[in-house]
C-alpha positions as CSV (number, residue, x, y, z in Angstrom):
1,X,-6.4,21.8,-29.0
2,X,-3.5,20.3,-27.1
3,X,-3.3,20.3,-23.4
4,X,-1.3,23.1,-21.9
5,X,1.7,21.7,-20.1
6,X,1.7,22.3,-16.4
7,X,4.2,24.8,-15.0
8,X,6.9,23.2,-12.9
9,X,6.1,23.4,-9.2
10,X,9.4,23.0,-7.2
11,X,7.5,22.8,-3.8
12,X,5.3,20.0,-5.0
13,X,8.3,18.2,-6.5
14,X,10.0,18.3,-3.1
15,X,6.8,17.1,-1.3
16,X,6.5,14.2,-3.8
17,X,10.1,13.2,-3.3
18,X,9.7,13.3,0.5
19,X,6.5,11.3,0.3
20,X,8.2,8.6,-1.8
21,X,11.2,8.5,0.6
22,X,8.7,8.1,3.5
23,X,7.0,5.2,1.7
24,X,10.3,3.5,0.9
25,X,11.6,3.9,4.4
26,X,8.4,2.5,5.9
27,X,8.6,-0.5,3.5
28,X,12.1,-1.3,4.6
29,X,11.0,-1.0,8.2
30,X,8.1,-3.4,7.6
31,X,10.4,-5.9,5.9
32,X,12.8,-5.9,8.8
33,X,9.9,-6.3,11.3
34,X,8.3,-9.2,9.4
35,X,11.7,-10.9,9.1
36,X,12.4,-10.5,12.8
37,X,8.9,-11.9,13.6
38,X,9.7,-14.8,11.3
39,X,6.6,-14.0,9.3
40,X,7.3,-16.5,6.6
41,X,6.2,-19.8,8.0
42,X,3.3,-20.3,5.6
43,X,2.3,-19.2,2.1
44,X,-0.1,-16.5,3.4
45,X,2.7,-15.1,5.6
46,X,5.0,-14.7,2.6
47,X,2.5,-12.6,0.7
48,X,3.1,-9.3,2.6
49,X,6.9,-9.8,2.1
50,X,6.4,-10.3,-1.6
51,X,4.2,-7.3,-1.9
52,X,6.6,-5.2,0.1
53,X,9.5,-6.3,-2.2
54,X,7.5,-5.3,-5.2
55,X,6.7,-2.0,-3.6
56,X,10.3,-1.4,-2.8
57,X,11.5,-2.2,-6.3
58,X,8.8,-0.3,-8.1
59,X,9.1,2.7,-5.7
60,X,12.9,2.8,-6.3
61,X,12.2,2.7,-10.1
62,X,9.6,5.5,-9.8
63,X,12.1,7.6,-7.8
64,X,15.1,6.9,-10.0
65,X,13.3,7.5,-13.3
66,X,9.7,8.6,-12.9
67,X,8.4,7.6,-16.3
68,X,4.7,6.9,-16.9
69,X,5.4,3.1,-17.0
70,X,7.4,3.2,-13.7
71,X,4.6,5.2,-12.0
72,X,1.9,2.9,-13.3
73,X,3.9,-0.1,-11.9
74,X,4.2,1.7,-8.6
75,X,0.5,2.4,-8.6
76,X,-0.2,-1.2,-9.2
77,X,2.0,-2.3,-6.4
78,X,0.4,0.2,-4.0
79,X,-3.0,-1.2,-5.0
80,X,-1.7,-4.6,-4.0
81,X,-0.7,-3.0,-0.6
82,X,-4.4,-2.2,-0.2
83,X,-5.6,-5.7,-1.0
84,X,-2.9,-7.4,1.0
85,X,-3.5,-5.1,4.0
86,X,-7.2,-5.8,4.0
87,X,-6.7,-9.5,3.6
88,X,-4.2,-9.4,6.4
89,X,-6.7,-7.7,8.7
90,X,-9.2,-10.5,8.0
91,X,-6.6,-13.3,8.4
92,X,-5.2,-11.9,11.7
93,X,-8.7,-11.3,13.1
94,X,-9.9,-14.8,12.1
95,X,-6.8,-16.4,13.5
96,X,-7.3,-14.6,16.8
97,X,-11.0,-15.6,16.9
98,X,-10.0,-19.2,16.4
99,X,-7.4,-19.0,19.1
100,X,-9.7,-17.3,21.6
101,X,-12.5,-19.9,21.0
102,X,-10.0,-22.7,21.7
103,X,-9.1,-21.0,25.0
104,X,-12.7,-20.1,25.9
105,X,-15.4,-21.8,23.8
106,X,-18.2,-19.8,25.5
107,X,-17.0,-16.5,24.1
108,X,-19.4,-14.7,21.7
109,X,-20.5,-11.3,20.5
110,X,-18.6,-8.2,21.7
111,X,-16.6,-10.2,24.2
112,X,-15.2,-12.4,21.4
113,X,-14.6,-9.4,19.2
114,X,-12.7,-7.6,22.0
115,X,-10.6,-10.6,22.9
116,X,-9.8,-11.2,19.2
117,X,-8.6,-7.6,18.8
118,X,-6.3,-8.2,21.8
119,X,-5.3,-11.7,20.6
120,X,-2.1,-13.5,20.0
121,X,-1.4,-11.8,16.6
122,X,-1.7,-8.0,16.2
123,X,-5.1,-7.9,14.6
124,X,-4.8,-4.3,13.2
125,X,-1.1,-4.4,12.2
126,X,-1.9,-5.2,8.5
127,X,-3.8,-1.9,8.4
128,X,-0.4,-0.2,8.1
129,X,-0.1,-1.8,4.7
130,X,-3.3,-0.1,3.7
131,X,-2.1,3.2,5.0
132,X,1.2,2.8,3.2
133,X,-0.6,1.9,-0.1
134,X,-2.7,5.1,0.2
135,X,0.4,7.2,0.8
136,X,2.1,5.6,-2.3
137,X,-1.0,6.3,-4.4
138,X,-0.9,9.9,-3.1
139,X,2.7,10.2,-4.4
140,X,1.4,9.4,-8.0
141,X,-1.7,11.7,-7.8
142,X,-1.5,14.1,-10.8
143,X,2.1,13.3,-11.3
144,X,3.5,15.3,-14.2
145,X,4.9,12.1,-15.9
146,X,1.4,10.7,-16.1
147,X,0.0,13.6,-18.0
148,X,-0.8,13.1,-21.6
149,X,-1.7,15.6,-24.3
150,X,-5.4,15.5,-25.1
151,X,-6.3,14.9,-28.7
152,X,-7.5,17.9,-30.7
153,X,-11.2,18.4,-30.6
154,X,-12.4,17.8,-34.1
155,X,-16.1,18.2,-33.4
156,X,-17.8,21.1,-35.1
157,X,-19.6,23.7,-33.0
158,X,-23.1,24.5,-34.3
């Protein structure tokens, strides 16, 4: 038996469009912020810019023409947001630990942790990429364009 097509839900469609608009606006804001901070001095600093560019392009494609392929590409880019954000958290924190230990080699434990969180680079800022990735994935959750008809059940009932 084929899957019954879902009834259109205008409210959910509007919420999805607004959610995508929010994600795309935030991506643009992050790109501007990283460029203003000159966050492109090393290869690792270029990674979030590249991931943001991919998210912007794939998000625009998913909004313009939400085909299954465009939505899968957007999902993939949002998954990269999660990875890049988590990696950024680690890199920012490690960089701050290194900086703090150069300033005060005797720091350790909670004191070092606290100082690293308050360090030269914003230790938690990359977490916003994780949040944005989750919002993007939420946009694709049960999206009608990703539904496929189930194959007919050919097994016999005994």
